[in-house]
DSSP file (Angstrom, degrees, kcal/mol; ACC not computed):
  #  RESIDUE AA STRUCTURE BP1 BP2  ACC     N-H-->O    O-->H-N    N-H-->O    O-->H-N    TCO  KAPPA ALPHA  PHI   PSI    X-CA   Y-CA   Z-CA
    1    1 A X              0   0    0      0, 0.0     2,-0.5     0, 0.0     0, 0.0   0.000 360.0 360.0 360.0 137.4    6.5  -33.7  -73.1
    2    2 A X        +     0   0    0      2,-0.0     2,-0.4     0, 0.0     0, 0.0  -0.957 360.0 177.7-115.4 132.0    5.2  -33.0  -76.5
    3    3 A X        -     0   0    0     -2,-0.5     2,-0.4     2,-0.0    19,-0.0  -0.994   7.6-175.6-132.7 136.1    2.2  -30.7  -77.0
    4    4 A X        -     0   0    0     -2,-0.4     2,-0.2    18,-0.0    -2,-0.0  -0.952  17.1-144.0-134.9 120.1    0.6  -29.6  -80.2
    5    5 A X        -     0   0    0     -2,-0.4     2,-0.3     1,-0.0    14,-0.0  -0.534  17.3-148.1 -75.0 143.8   -2.2  -27.1  -80.3
    6    6 A X        -     0   0    0     -2,-0.2    16,-0.1    12,-0.1    -1,-0.0  -0.808  27.8 -88.7-114.6 155.2   -4.8  -27.7  -83.0
    7    7 A X        -     0   0    0     -2,-0.3     2,-0.2     1,-0.1    -1,-0.1  -0.330  44.5-117.4 -61.1 139.8   -6.8  -25.1  -84.8
    8    8 A X        -     0   0    0     39,-0.2     2,-0.3    -3,-0.0     7,-0.1  -0.582  38.4-179.2 -83.0 145.3  -10.1  -24.2  -83.1
    9    9 A X        +     0   0    0     -2,-0.2     9,-0.2     5,-0.1     2,-0.1  -0.954  33.0  31.5-141.7 158.0  -13.3  -25.0  -85.1
   10   10 A X  S    S-     0   0    0     -2,-0.3     5,-0.0     4,-0.1    -2,-0.0  -0.449  97.9 -15.5  96.8-167.9  -17.0  -24.7  -84.7
   11   11 A X  S  > S-     0   0    0     -2,-0.1     4,-2.6     1,-0.1     5,-0.2  -0.224  75.4 -99.9 -67.4 164.9  -19.1  -22.1  -82.9
   12   12 A X  H  > S+     0   0    0      1,-0.2     4,-2.2     2,-0.2     5,-0.2   0.897 123.7  50.7 -57.8 -43.5  -17.4  -19.8  -80.4
   13   13 A X  H  > S+     0   0    0      1,-0.2     4,-1.7     2,-0.2    -1,-0.2   0.894 112.3  48.8 -62.6 -37.4  -18.5  -21.8  -77.3
   14   14 A X  H  > S+     0   0    0      2,-0.2     4,-2.1     1,-0.2    -2,-0.2   0.904 109.5  52.5 -68.5 -36.3  -17.2  -25.0  -79.0
   15   15 A X  H  X S+     0   0    0     -4,-2.6     4,-2.5     1,-0.2    -2,-0.2   0.901 109.3  48.1 -58.7 -42.9  -13.9  -23.2  -79.8
   16   16 A X  H  X S+     0   0    0     -4,-2.2     4,-2.4     2,-0.2    -1,-0.2   0.791 108.1  54.9 -72.6 -27.1  -13.5  -22.2  -76.2
   17   17 A X  H  X S+     0   0    0     -4,-1.7     4,-1.8     2,-0.2    -1,-0.2   0.891 110.6  47.4 -65.6 -40.9  -14.3  -25.8  -75.1
   18   18 A X  H  X S+     0   0    0     -4,-2.1     4,-2.4     2,-0.2    -2,-0.2   0.898 110.6  50.7 -62.8 -43.3  -11.5  -26.9  -77.4
   19   19 A X  H  X S+     0   0    0     -4,-2.5     4,-2.3     1,-0.2    -2,-0.2   0.900 109.4  50.6 -62.9 -43.1   -9.2  -24.2  -76.0
   20   20 A X  H  X S+     0   0    0     -4,-2.4     4,-2.4     1,-0.2    -1,-0.2   0.860 109.5  51.2 -65.4 -34.5   -9.9  -25.3  -72.4
   21   21 A X  H  X S+     0   0    0     -4,-1.8     4,-2.7     2,-0.2    -2,-0.2   0.907 110.9  47.7 -66.1 -41.2   -9.1  -28.9  -73.3
   22   22 A X  H  X S+     0   0    0     -4,-2.4     4,-2.6     2,-0.2    -2,-0.2   0.907 111.9  51.3 -64.5 -38.0   -5.8  -27.9  -74.9
   23   23 A X  H  X S+     0   0    0     -4,-2.3     4,-2.3     2,-0.2    -2,-0.2   0.933 109.3  49.0 -65.3 -44.1   -5.0  -25.8  -71.8
   24   24 A X  H  X S+     0   0    0     -4,-2.4     4,-1.4     1,-0.2    -2,-0.2   0.936 113.5  47.0 -62.6 -44.4   -5.8  -28.7  -69.5
   25   25 A X  H  < S+     0   0    0     -4,-2.7    -1,-0.2     1,-0.2     3,-0.2   0.917 112.7  49.9 -62.0 -40.5   -3.5  -31.0  -71.6
   26   26 A X  H  < S+     0   0    0     -4,-2.6    -1,-0.2     1,-0.2    -2,-0.2   0.867 118.2  37.2 -67.5 -34.2   -0.7  -28.5  -71.7
   27   27 A X  H >< S+     0   0    0     -4,-2.3     3,-2.4    -5,-0.2    -1,-0.2   0.568  85.2 128.8 -92.9  -9.8   -0.8  -27.8  -67.9
   28   28 A X  T 3< S+     0   0    0     -4,-1.4     3,-0.1     1,-0.3    -3,-0.0  -0.213  81.7   3.1 -56.8 128.1   -1.4  -31.4  -66.9
   29   29 A X  T 3  S+     0   0    0      1,-0.2     2,-0.7     2,-0.0    -1,-0.3   0.381 104.1 109.8  82.7  -3.8    1.0  -32.6  -64.3
   30   30 A X    <   +     0   0    0     -3,-2.4    -1,-0.2     1,-0.1     6,-0.0  -0.900  37.0 176.4-107.0 113.2    2.9  -29.3  -63.9
   31   31 A X        +     0   0    0     -2,-0.7     2,-0.5    -3,-0.1    -1,-0.1   0.606  44.8 110.7 -86.4 -10.4    2.3  -27.4  -60.7
   32   32 A X     >  -     0   0    0      1,-0.2     4,-2.2     2,-0.1     5,-0.2  -0.520  54.6-156.1 -74.0 120.4    4.7  -24.5  -61.3
   33   33 A X  H  > S+     0   0    0     -2,-0.5     4,-2.4     1,-0.2    -1,-0.2   0.840  89.8  51.5 -63.1 -38.5    2.7  -21.3  -61.8
   34   34 A X  H  > S+     0   0    0      2,-0.2     4,-1.9     1,-0.2    -1,-0.2   0.902 112.4  45.8 -69.8 -42.0    5.3  -19.4  -63.8
   35   35 A X  H  > S+     0   0    0      1,-0.2     4,-2.2     2,-0.2    -2,-0.2   0.907 117.1  45.8 -67.8 -40.7    5.7  -22.3  -66.3
   36   36 A X  H  X S+     0   0    0     -4,-2.2     4,-2.3     2,-0.2    -2,-0.2   0.869 111.3  50.6 -68.5 -37.9    2.0  -22.7  -66.6
   37   37 A X  H  X S+     0   0    0     -4,-2.4     4,-2.2     2,-0.2    -1,-0.2   0.874 111.8  49.9 -65.7 -38.2    1.3  -19.0  -66.9
   38   38 A X  H  X S+     0   0    0     -4,-1.9     4,-1.9     2,-0.2    -2,-0.2   0.928 114.2  42.7 -69.3 -44.1    3.9  -18.7  -69.7
   39   39 A X  H  X S+     0   0    0     -4,-2.2     4,-2.3     2,-0.2    -2,-0.2   0.889 114.7  49.3 -68.7 -38.1    2.6  -21.6  -71.7
   40   40 A X  H  X S+     0   0    0     -4,-2.3     4,-2.4     2,-0.2     5,-0.3   0.889 108.8  52.9 -70.6 -38.1   -1.0  -20.7  -71.2
   41   41 A X  H  X S+     0   0    0     -4,-2.2     4,-2.6     2,-0.2     5,-0.2   0.931 111.8  47.2 -57.5 -47.5   -0.3  -17.1  -72.3
   42   42 A X  H  X S+     0   0    0     -4,-1.9     4,-1.8     1,-0.2    -2,-0.2   0.882 111.8  50.6 -62.4 -40.6    1.4  -18.4  -75.5
   43   43 A X  H  X S+     0   0    0     -4,-2.3     4,-1.3     2,-0.2    -2,-0.2   0.932 114.5  40.7 -62.7 -49.0   -1.4  -20.8  -76.2
   44   44 A X  H  X S+     0   0    0     -4,-2.4     4,-2.0     2,-0.2    -2,-0.2   0.891 112.7  56.1 -71.8 -39.5   -4.2  -18.2  -75.9
   45   45 A X  H  < S+     0   0    0     -4,-2.6     6,-0.2    -5,-0.3    -1,-0.2   0.925 116.3  36.3 -57.9 -44.4   -2.2  -15.5  -77.7
   46   46 A X  H  < S+     0   0    0     -4,-1.8    -1,-0.2    -5,-0.2    -2,-0.2   0.676 115.8  53.9 -87.3 -16.3   -1.7  -17.7  -80.7
   47   47 A X  H  < S+     0   0    0     -4,-1.3     2,-0.3    -5,-0.2   -39,-0.2   0.794 102.0  60.4 -86.6 -29.5   -5.1  -19.4  -80.7
   48   48 A X  S  < S-     0   0    0     -4,-2.0     3,-0.4    -5,-0.1     2,-0.1  -0.783  78.3-126.6-104.7 144.1   -7.4  -16.3  -80.6
   49   49 A X  S    S+     0   0    0     -2,-0.3    -2,-0.1     1,-0.2    -1,-0.0  -0.399  81.2  23.6 -79.1 159.6   -7.6  -13.6  -83.2
   50   50 A X  S    S+     0   0    0      1,-0.2    87,-0.4    -2,-0.1     2,-0.4   0.860  82.2 132.0  59.9  44.4   -7.3   -9.8  -82.7
   51   51 A X        +     0   0    0     -3,-0.4    84,-0.3    -6,-0.2    -1,-0.2  -0.957  30.4 177.3-120.0 144.6   -5.3   -9.9  -79.5
   52   52 A X  S    S+     0   0    0     82,-2.2    20,-0.8    -2,-0.4     2,-0.3   0.356  74.2  26.6-125.1   3.8   -2.2   -7.8  -78.8
   53   53 A X  E     +AB  71 134A   0     81,-1.2    81,-2.6    18,-0.2    -1,-0.4  -0.894  55.8 169.9-159.3 134.5   -1.5   -8.8  -75.1
   54   54 A X  E     +AB  70 133A   0     16,-1.9    16,-2.6    -2,-0.3     2,-0.3  -0.959  31.4 103.6-142.6 127.0   -2.3  -11.9  -73.1
   55   55 A X  E     -AB  69 132A   0     77,-2.5    77,-3.5    -2,-0.3     2,-0.3  -0.985  53.2 -81.9-178.9-169.4   -0.8  -12.5  -69.7
   56   56 A X  E     - B   0 131A   0     12,-2.0    11,-3.2    -2,-0.3     2,-0.4  -0.851  13.0-165.1-123.1 148.9   -0.9  -12.7  -66.0
   57   57 A X  E     -AB  66 130A   0     73,-2.0    73,-2.7    -2,-0.3     2,-0.4  -0.992  22.2-149.8-123.2 132.1   -0.5  -10.3  -63.1
   58   58 A X  E     -AB  65 129A   0      7,-3.2     7,-2.6    -2,-0.4     2,-0.5  -0.865  13.3-123.9-105.9 138.3    0.2  -12.1  -59.8
   59   59 A X  E     -A   64   0A   0     69,-2.7     5,-0.2    -2,-0.4    -2,-0.0  -0.687  20.6-171.9 -82.4 125.3   -1.0  -10.6  -56.4
   60   60 A X        -     0   0    0      3,-2.5    -1,-0.1    -2,-0.5     4,-0.1   0.220  60.2 -87.1-104.5  14.7    2.0  -10.2  -54.0
   61   61 A X  S    S+     0   0    0      2,-0.2     3,-0.1    66,-0.1    -2,-0.1   0.111 124.1  38.3 104.2 -22.1   -0.1   -9.3  -51.0
   62   62 A X  S    S-     0   0    0      1,-0.5    18,-0.6    17,-0.0     2,-0.3   0.634 121.6  -7.8-124.5 -42.7   -0.2   -5.5  -51.8
   63   63 A X  E    S- C   0  79A   0     16,-0.2    -3,-2.5    -5,-0.1    -1,-0.5  -0.892  75.1 -81.2-150.2 176.1   -0.5   -5.1  -55.6
   64   64 A X  E     -AC  59  78A   0     14,-2.8    14,-2.4    -2,-0.3     2,-0.4  -0.736  39.1-166.0 -84.7 134.2   -0.5   -6.8  -58.9
   65   65 A X  E     -AC  58  77A   0     -7,-2.6    -7,-3.2    -2,-0.4    12,-0.2  -0.991  29.7-101.3-125.3 134.2    3.0   -7.6  -60.4
   66   66 A X  E     +A   57   0A   0     10,-2.4    -9,-0.3    -2,-0.4     2,-0.2  -0.201  42.3 178.7 -55.7 136.0    3.4   -8.6  -64.0
   67   67 A X  E     -     0   0A   0    -11,-3.2    -1,-0.1     1,-0.3   -33,-0.1  -0.358  47.4 -29.1-118.5-160.1    3.9  -12.3  -64.7
   68   68 A X  E    S+     0   0A   0     -2,-0.2   -12,-2.0   -13,-0.1    -1,-0.3  -0.248  71.6 157.7 -59.0 145.4    4.4  -14.2  -68.0
   69   69 A X  E     -A   55   0A   0    -14,-0.2     2,-0.4    -3,-0.1   -14,-0.2  -0.971  39.4-129.4-159.5 166.2    2.8  -12.7  -71.0
   70   70 A X  E    S+A   54   0A   0    -16,-2.6   -16,-1.9    -2,-0.3     2,-0.3  -0.993  71.2  43.3-122.1 133.3    2.8  -12.5  -74.8
   71   71 A X  E    S-A   53   0A   0     -2,-0.4   -18,-0.2   -18,-0.2     3,-0.1  -0.894  96.1 -15.7 135.3-164.1    2.8   -9.0  -76.3
   72   72 A X  S    S-     0   0    0    -20,-0.8    38,-0.0    -2,-0.3    -2,-0.0  -0.347  87.7 -73.0 -71.2 155.6    4.5   -5.6  -75.9
   73   73 A X        -     0   0    0      1,-0.1     2,-0.2    -2,-0.1    -1,-0.2  -0.220  62.1-144.5 -49.1 143.0    6.4   -4.8  -72.6
   74   74 A X        -     0   0    0      1,-0.1     2,-0.1    -3,-0.1    -1,-0.1  -0.608  20.7 -84.2-113.4 165.6    3.9   -4.3  -69.8
   75   75 A X        -     0   0    0     -2,-0.2    -9,-0.1     1,-0.1    -1,-0.1  -0.462  39.3-148.4 -60.3 137.9    3.3   -2.1  -66.7
   76   76 A X  S    S+     0   0    0      1,-0.2   -10,-2.4    -2,-0.1     2,-0.4   0.917  73.2  28.2 -83.3 -43.8    5.2   -3.9  -63.9
   77   77 A X  E     -C   65   0A   0    -12,-0.2     2,-0.4   -20,-0.1    -1,-0.2  -0.961  59.7-173.8-128.9 137.9    3.0   -3.0  -60.9
   78   78 A X  E     -C   64   0A   0    -14,-2.4   -14,-2.8    -2,-0.4     3,-0.1  -0.982  21.9-133.7-131.8 119.9   -0.7   -2.2  -60.7
   79   79 A X  E >   -C   63   0A   0     -2,-0.4     3,-1.5   -16,-0.2   -16,-0.2  -0.376  36.4 -97.4 -67.0 148.9   -2.3   -1.0  -57.5
   80   80 A X  T 3  S+     0   0    0    -18,-0.6     7,-0.2     1,-0.3     6,-0.1  -0.401 112.7  26.3 -63.7 144.9   -5.6   -2.7  -56.6
   81   81 A X  T 3  S+     0   0    0      5,-1.5     2,-0.5     1,-0.2    -1,-0.3   0.577  99.5 111.3  72.3  12.3   -8.6   -0.6  -57.7
   82   82 A X  S <> S-     0   0    0     -3,-1.5     4,-1.6    -4,-0.0     5,-0.3  -0.966  77.7 -21.5-115.5 130.9   -6.5    1.0  -60.4
   83   83 A X  H  > S-     0   0    0     -2,-0.5     4,-1.9    22,-0.3    23,-0.2   0.018  98.6 -57.1  69.4 178.4   -7.3    0.2  -64.0
   84   84 A X  H  > S+     0   0    0      2,-0.2     4,-2.3     1,-0.2    -1,-0.2   0.885 136.9  48.5 -65.0 -40.9   -9.1   -2.7  -65.4
   85   85 A X  H  > S+     0   0    0      2,-0.2     4,-2.6     1,-0.2     5,-0.2   0.941 113.1  46.6 -64.5 -49.5   -6.7   -5.3  -63.8
   86   86 A X  H  X S+     0   0    0     -4,-1.6     4,-2.6     1,-0.2    -5,-1.5   0.860 112.3  51.1 -66.9 -33.9   -6.8   -3.6  -60.4
   87   87 A X  H  X S+     0   0    0     -4,-1.9     4,-2.5    -5,-0.3     6,-0.3   0.917 110.3  48.7 -70.0 -43.8  -10.6   -3.4  -60.5
   88   88 A X  H  X>S+     0   0    0     -4,-2.3     4,-1.3     2,-0.2     5,-0.9   0.927 116.0  45.0 -55.1 -47.6  -11.0   -7.1  -61.5
   89   89 A X  H  <5S+     0   0    0     -4,-2.6    -2,-0.2     2,-0.2    -1,-0.2   0.937 115.2  44.4 -67.6 -47.1   -8.7   -8.0  -58.6
   90   90 A X  H  <5S+     0   0    0     -4,-2.6    -2,-0.2     1,-0.2    -1,-0.2   0.893 122.9  37.1 -69.1 -41.4  -10.2   -5.7  -55.9
   91   91 A X  H  <5S-     0   0    0     -4,-2.5    -1,-0.2    -5,-0.2    -2,-0.2   0.586  99.0-134.1 -89.6  -8.7  -13.8   -6.6  -56.8
   92   92 A X  T  <5 +     0   0    0     -4,-1.3     2,-0.4    -5,-0.2    -3,-0.2   0.794  67.1 116.8  65.7  29.2  -13.1  -10.3  -57.6
   93   93 A X  S   <S-     0   0    0     -5,-0.9    -1,-0.2    -6,-0.3    -2,-0.2  -0.984  73.0-103.6-132.4 143.7  -15.2  -10.0  -60.8
   94   94 A X        -     0   0    0     -2,-0.4     2,-0.5    26,-0.1    25,-0.2  -0.311  33.1-149.1 -59.2 139.2  -14.4  -10.3  -64.4
   95   95 A X  E     -D  118   0A   0     23,-2.3    23,-2.6   -11,-0.0     2,-0.5  -0.961  13.3-174.2-114.7 124.0  -14.1   -7.0  -66.2
   96   96 A X  E     -D  117   0A   0     -2,-0.5     2,-0.5    21,-0.2    21,-0.2  -0.972   9.2-172.9-120.0 114.9  -15.1   -6.8  -69.8
   97   97 A X  E     -D  116   0A   0     19,-3.1    19,-2.1    -2,-0.5     3,-0.3  -0.938  18.3-170.6-120.3 117.7  -14.4   -3.4  -71.2
   98   98 A X  S    S+     0   0    0     -2,-0.5    41,-2.3     1,-0.3     2,-0.4   0.843  88.0  22.3 -71.3 -35.5  -15.5   -2.4  -74.8
   99   99 A X    >   -     0   0    0     39,-0.2     3,-1.8     1,-0.1     4,-0.3  -0.869  64.6-168.2-139.9  98.9  -13.5    0.9  -74.8
  100  100 A X  G >  S+     0   0    0     14,-2.6     3,-1.6    -2,-0.4     6,-0.2   0.815  87.8  64.5 -60.2 -30.2  -10.6    1.1  -72.3
  101  101 A X  G 3  S+     0   0    0     13,-0.3    -1,-0.3     1,-0.3     4,-0.1   0.751 101.9  49.6 -71.5 -17.2  -10.3    4.9  -73.0
  102  102 A X  G <  S+     0   0    0     -3,-1.8     2,-0.5     2,-0.1    -1,-0.3   0.440  88.3 103.5 -95.9  -0.9  -13.8    5.3  -71.4
  103  103 A X  S X  S-     0   0    0     -3,-1.6     3,-2.0    -4,-0.3   -19,-0.1  -0.703  81.8-116.9 -85.0 123.1  -12.8    3.2  -68.3
  104  104 A X  T 3  S+     0   0    0     -2,-0.5   -21,-0.2     1,-0.3    -2,-0.1  -0.335  97.8   8.2 -58.6 130.1  -12.1    5.5  -65.2
  105  105 A X  T 3  S+     0   0    0      1,-0.2   -22,-0.3   -23,-0.1    -1,-0.3   0.611  86.2 173.8  78.1  11.8   -8.5    5.1  -64.3
  106  106 A X    <   -     0   0    0     -3,-2.0     2,-0.6    -6,-0.2    -1,-0.2  -0.253  25.2-140.1 -55.3 137.4   -7.4    3.0  -67.2
  107  107 A X        -     0   0    0    -25,-0.1     2,-1.5   -32,-0.0     3,-0.3  -0.910   7.2-148.4-105.2 118.4   -3.7    2.3  -67.4
  108  108 A X        +     0   0    0     -2,-0.6     3,-0.2     1,-0.2    -2,-0.0  -0.608  34.8 154.9 -91.5  82.0   -2.4    2.6  -70.9
  109  109 A X  S    S+     0   0    0     -2,-1.5     2,-0.5     1,-0.3    -1,-0.2   0.895  81.3  25.8 -69.3 -39.8    0.5    0.0  -71.0
  110  110 A X  S >  S-     0   0    0     -3,-0.3     3,-1.6     1,-0.1    -1,-0.3  -0.988  73.4-153.6-124.2 116.0    0.1   -0.4  -74.8
  111  111 A X  T 3  S+     0   0    0     -2,-0.5    -1,-0.1     1,-0.3    -2,-0.1   0.729  93.5  65.0 -67.5 -16.7   -1.5    2.6  -76.5
  112  112 A X  T 3  S+     0   0    0    -60,-0.1    -1,-0.3    -3,-0.0     2,-0.1   0.694  77.7 106.5 -81.1 -14.4   -2.8    0.3  -79.3
  113  113 A X    <   +     0   0    0     -3,-1.6    23,-0.3     1,-0.2     3,-0.1  -0.426  34.4 162.7 -62.7 132.0   -5.1   -1.5  -76.8
  114  114 A X        +     0   0    0     21,-3.4   -14,-2.6     1,-0.4     2,-0.3   0.604  63.6  25.4-124.0 -30.5   -8.8   -0.5  -77.3
  115  115 A X  E     - E   0 135A   0     20,-2.0    20,-2.4   -16,-0.2    -1,-0.4  -0.963  64.6-170.6-136.8 158.6  -10.7   -3.3  -75.3
  116  116 A X  E     -DE  97 134A   0    -19,-2.1   -19,-3.1    -2,-0.3     2,-0.4  -0.989  15.2-163.5-148.1 151.6   -9.8   -5.6  -72.5
  117  117 A X  E     -DE  96 133A   0     16,-2.3    16,-2.7    -2,-0.3     2,-0.5  -0.993  13.7-174.1-135.0 128.0  -11.0   -8.5  -70.6
  118  118 A X  E     -DE  95 132A   0    -23,-2.6   -23,-2.3    -2,-0.4     2,-0.5  -0.969   6.5-163.7-131.6 121.6   -9.6   -9.4  -67.2
  119  119 A X  E     - E   0 131A   0     12,-2.6    12,-2.6    -2,-0.5     2,-0.2  -0.877  20.5-132.1 -99.5 119.7  -10.4  -12.6  -65.2
  120  120 A X  E     - E   0 130A   0     -2,-0.5     2,-0.8    10,-0.2    10,-0.3  -0.525  15.5-136.7 -74.5 144.8   -9.5  -12.6  -61.5
  121  121 A X  E     + E   0 129A   0      8,-3.3     7,-3.4    -2,-0.2     8,-1.3  -0.877  27.7 179.3-104.1 111.4   -7.8  -15.7  -60.4
  122  122 A X  E     - E   0 127A   0     -2,-0.8     2,-0.5     5,-0.2     5,-0.2  -0.949  11.9-172.5-119.1 130.6   -9.1  -17.0  -57.0
  123  123 A X  E >  S- E   0 126A   0      3,-2.7     3,-2.2    -2,-0.4    -2,-0.0  -0.988  80.5 -17.7-122.2 117.3   -7.9  -20.1  -55.2
  124  124 A X  T 3  S-     0   0    0     -2,-0.5    -1,-0.1     1,-0.3     3,-0.1   0.861 129.3 -53.7  53.5  35.0  -10.0  -21.1  -52.1
  125  125 A X  T 3  S+     0   0    0      1,-0.3     2,-0.3     0, 0.0    -1,-0.3   0.316 115.3 118.8  87.0 -10.6  -11.5  -17.6  -52.1
  126  126 A X  E <  S- E   0 123A   0     -3,-2.2    -3,-2.7     1,-0.0     2,-0.5  -0.717  70.0-113.2 -94.5 143.1   -8.0  -16.0  -52.1
  127  127 A X  E     + E   0 122A   0     -2,-0.3    -5,-0.2    -5,-0.2   -66,-0.1  -0.623  35.8 169.5 -76.5 120.3   -6.7  -13.7  -54.8
  128  128 A X  E     -     0   0A   0     -7,-3.4   -69,-2.7    -2,-0.5     2,-0.3   0.777  56.9 -85.4 -94.3 -38.3   -3.9  -15.2  -56.8
  129  129 A X  E     -BE  58 121A   0     -8,-1.3    -8,-3.3   -71,-0.3    -1,-0.4  -0.961  47.5 -72.3 167.3-149.8   -3.9  -12.6  -59.5
  130  130 A X  E     -BE  57 120A   0    -73,-2.7   -73,-2.0    -2,-0.3     2,-0.5  -0.979  19.3-137.3-139.3 151.7   -5.6  -11.8  -62.8
  131  131 A X  E     -BE  56 119A   0    -12,-2.6   -12,-2.6    -2,-0.3     2,-0.4  -0.963  33.6-163.8-105.3 119.0   -5.5  -13.2  -66.4
  132  132 A X  E     -BE  55 118A   0    -77,-3.5   -77,-2.5    -2,-0.5     2,-0.4  -0.897  14.9-178.2-118.8 129.3   -5.5  -10.2  -68.7
  133  133 A X  E     -BE  54 117A   0    -16,-2.7   -16,-2.3    -2,-0.4     2,-0.3  -0.994   5.4-171.6-125.9 134.4   -6.3   -9.9  -72.4
  134  134 A X  E     -BE  53 116A   0    -81,-2.6   -82,-2.2    -2,-0.4   -81,-1.2  -0.876   0.9-168.4-120.7 151.6   -6.1   -6.8  -74.6
  135  135 A X  E     - E   0 115A   0    -20,-2.4   -21,-3.4    -2,-0.3   -20,-2.0  -0.995  28.8-141.1-139.7 147.5   -7.1   -6.2  -78.1
  136  136 A X  S    S+     0   0    0     -2,-0.4     2,-0.5   -23,-0.3   -85,-0.1   0.594  86.4  86.1 -78.2 -11.2   -6.6   -3.4  -80.6
  137  137 A X  S >  S-     0   0    0    -87,-0.4     3,-1.0   -22,-0.1   -23,-0.2  -0.783  84.3-122.1 -88.7 124.8  -10.2   -3.8  -81.7
  138  138 A X  T 3  S+     0   0    0     -2,-0.5   -39,-0.2     1,-0.2   -23,-0.2  -0.410  96.1   9.9 -60.3 143.7  -13.0   -2.0  -79.8
  139  139 A X  T 3  S+     0   0    0    -41,-2.3    -1,-0.2   -25,-0.2   -41,-0.1   0.840  81.5 151.1  54.6  40.2  -15.5   -4.2  -78.3
  140  140 A X    <   +     0   0    0     -3,-1.0     2,-0.4   -42,-0.2    -2,-0.1   0.848  53.2  66.6 -64.5 -36.6  -13.4   -7.3  -79.1
  141  141 A X        +     0   0    0    -44,-0.2     2,-0.2   -25,-0.1   -25,-0.1  -0.764  60.5 176.6 -99.6 130.8  -14.8   -9.4  -76.2
  142  142 A X     >  -     0   0    0     -2,-0.4     4,-2.5   -44,-0.0     5,-0.1  -0.540  51.5 -82.5-117.4-171.9  -18.4  -10.6  -75.9
  143  143 A X  H  > S+     0   0    0      1,-0.2     4,-2.7     2,-0.2     5,-0.2   0.879 128.7  53.9 -62.4 -39.5  -20.3  -12.8  -73.3
  144  144 A X  H  > S+     0   0    0      1,-0.2     4,-2.5     2,-0.2    -1,-0.2   0.911 109.4  47.8 -65.7 -40.3  -19.0  -16.0  -75.1
  145  145 A X  H  > S+     0   0    0      2,-0.2     4,-3.2     1,-0.2     5,-0.3   0.941 112.4  50.5 -63.6 -44.6  -15.4  -14.8  -74.8
  146  146 A X  H  X S+     0   0    0     -4,-2.5     4,-2.4     1,-0.2    -2,-0.2   0.946 113.7  42.4 -55.8 -53.3  -15.9  -14.0  -71.2
  147  147 A X  H  X S+     0   0    0     -4,-2.7     4,-1.5     1,-0.2    -1,-0.2   0.884 117.0  48.9 -67.5 -39.4  -17.3  -17.3  -70.3
  148  148 A X  H  X S+     0   0    0     -4,-2.5     4,-1.9    -5,-0.2    -2,-0.2   0.921 113.3  45.7 -61.3 -47.1  -14.7  -19.1  -72.4
  149  149 A X  H  X S+     0   0    0     -4,-3.2     4,-2.6     1,-0.2    -2,-0.2   0.803 108.0  56.0 -73.6 -29.4  -11.8  -17.3  -71.0
  150  150 A X  H  X S+     0   0    0     -4,-2.4     4,-2.4    -5,-0.3    -1,-0.2   0.868 107.9  50.0 -64.5 -33.8  -13.1  -17.7  -67.4
  151  151 A X  H  X S+     0   0    0     -4,-1.5     4,-1.6     2,-0.2    -2,-0.2   0.910 110.5  49.1 -69.9 -40.4  -13.1  -21.5  -68.1
  152  152 A X  H  X S+     0   0    0     -4,-1.9     4,-1.7     2,-0.2     3,-0.3   0.936 111.3  50.7 -61.9 -45.3   -9.5  -21.3  -69.4
  153  153 A X  H  X S+     0   0    0     -4,-2.6     4,-2.4     1,-0.2     5,-0.2   0.916 105.8  55.6 -59.2 -44.7   -8.5  -19.2  -66.3
  154  154 A X  H  X S+     0   0    0     -4,-2.4     4,-2.5     1,-0.2    -1,-0.2   0.855 101.7  56.7 -61.2 -31.2  -10.1  -21.9  -64.1
  155  155 A X  H  X S+     0   0    0     -4,-1.6     4,-1.6    -3,-0.3    -1,-0.2   0.936 108.6  49.0 -58.0 -47.3   -7.9  -24.6  -65.8
  156  156 A X  H  X S+     0   0    0     -4,-1.7     4,-0.7     1,-0.2    -2,-0.2   0.931 110.4  48.4 -60.0 -45.7   -4.8  -22.4  -64.6
  157  157 A X  H >< S+     0   0    0     -4,-2.4     3,-1.1     1,-0.2     4,-0.3   0.904 109.2  53.9 -67.2 -36.7   -6.1  -22.1  -61.0
  158  158 A X  H >< S+     0   0    0     -4,-2.5     3,-1.4     1,-0.2    -1,-0.2   0.851 101.2  60.4 -62.4 -31.7   -6.7  -25.9  -60.9
  159  159 A X  H 3< S+     0   0    0     -4,-1.6    -1,-0.2     1,-0.3    -2,-0.2   0.723  94.5  65.2 -69.9 -18.9   -3.1  -26.5  -62.0
  160  160 A X  T <<        0   0    0     -3,-1.1    -1,-0.3    -4,-0.7    -2,-0.2   0.612 360.0 360.0 -80.7  -9.5   -2.0  -24.7  -58.9
  161  161 A X    <         0   0    0     -3,-1.4    -1,-0.2    -4,-0.3    -2,-0.1   0.442 360.0 360.0 -65.9 360.0   -3.4  -27.4  -56.5
């Protein structure tokens, strides 16, 4: 299979529609979650500006365990209800945090991270894990980023079927 990502253009919602289309093409026909998480992490990390970490944590039935990612080495295990990732997982809601240092219980895996967006991955109502993005820029993520990255995360969950 040959895949070539193209530069994103247009408004932010248009760029995210393009990114979701690229993700769909990249994951098409591949059911392996590790392979898809690895490729999707690389795609998003290189497509979007001002990110220092993009990756996945998978739920093992007790806690979140690091999966494929792009960026500095990461925390390996995150209890539910701990940090931004654990909160997203336990509440089953996207967490968009402008200043991670002001987030109660924040886990500083990379001291350079200042803002974070975490999308829970749910399949048939069951927690699969989370899709996590960090930025060294405070307030890097807005509502357009949230909606766009939720759509990209949904492409990943669809690939698990």
